[in-house]
C-alpha positions as MATLAB code, in Angstrom:
seq = 'MNKKLTEEEISKLSNLKTEYGNLVQQLGNTEIQIMNLELLKEELKVNLQKIRVEEKSIASELEKKYGNGTISLETGEFSPTE';
ca = [
      29.757    3.609   49.566;
      27.471    1.644   47.655;
      23.497    2.237   48.634;
      21.274   -0.247   47.458;
      17.755    1.038   45.577;
      14.304    0.819   46.870;
      11.412   -1.590   45.165;
       9.820    0.207   44.761;
      12.855    1.535   43.183;
      13.915   -0.937   41.188;
      10.570   -2.201   39.912;
       9.841    1.528   38.323;
      12.985    1.218   36.522;
      12.066   -2.599   35.439;
       8.462   -0.965   33.877;
      10.617    1.464   32.464;
      13.085   -0.453   31.037;
      10.059   -3.155   29.880;
       7.946   -0.159   27.858;
      10.862    1.336   26.123;
      11.758   -2.392   24.535;
       7.580   -2.095   23.840;
       7.431    0.512   21.998;
      11.180   -0.442   19.910;
       9.283   -3.720   19.074;
       6.480   -2.037   18.597;
       7.849    0.774   16.732;
      10.468   -2.195   14.872;
       6.986   -3.464   13.989;
       5.229   -0.740   12.539;
       8.501    0.064    9.986;
       7.877   -3.765    7.915;
       4.489   -3.108    7.810;
       5.210    0.286    5.765;
       7.970   -1.646    4.848;
       6.112   -4.234    3.473;
       2.727   -1.441    1.894;
       5.408    0.692    0.287;
       6.256   -2.751   -1.789;
       2.824   -3.601   -2.089;
       1.868   -0.215   -3.443;
       4.953   -0.528   -6.438;
       2.841   -3.187   -7.398;
      -0.146   -2.044   -7.602;
       1.767    0.994   -9.816;
       3.631   -1.781  -12.018;
       0.009   -3.078  -12.495;
      -1.849    0.218  -13.365;
       0.223    0.302  -15.231;
       0.117   -2.470  -17.346;
      -4.215   -1.508  -17.963;
      -3.698    1.572  -18.875;
      -1.082    0.105  -22.052;
      -3.713   -3.251  -22.895;
      -6.122   -0.244  -21.998;
      -4.978    1.606  -24.833;
      -4.234   -1.224  -26.744;
      -7.978   -2.338  -27.043;
      -8.631    1.159  -27.482;
      -6.285    1.222  -30.498;
      -8.115   -1.687  -32.228;
     -11.942   -1.093  -31.191;
     -11.090    2.748  -33.260;
      -8.857    0.714  -36.554;
     -12.220   -1.804  -36.090;
     -15.600    0.720  -35.955;
     -13.732    4.032  -36.228;
     -14.268    7.085  -33.483;
     -17.498    6.590  -31.033;
     -18.602    5.285  -27.964;
     -19.370    2.375  -26.158;
     -21.962    0.446  -23.569;
     -20.375   -2.262  -21.971;
     -24.446   -2.560  -20.635;
     -25.634   -3.472  -23.784;
     -22.836   -3.792  -26.724;
     -23.588   -1.442  -28.675;
     -20.640    0.646  -30.402;
     -21.993    4.459  -31.519;
     -20.343    6.347  -33.586;
     -19.062    9.846  -33.161;
     -20.475   12.487  -35.973;
];
């Protein structure tokens, strides 16, 4: 013989099902955000590597032109190493 659940019991189970669905959706959204951040992180690493290569190239050009020393970006002056 089947027994019927009370309205309160049905309501509790329904609420749990809804909460579970919401948590699963939030978890999915969080994982998507993590994936997007990981992609962005990789793009930033690539851009950082490009900047480092460009920095080395510029440093090499300046060293050939001026020799060893330091450059003040504020004044634009080159001070040779003694």
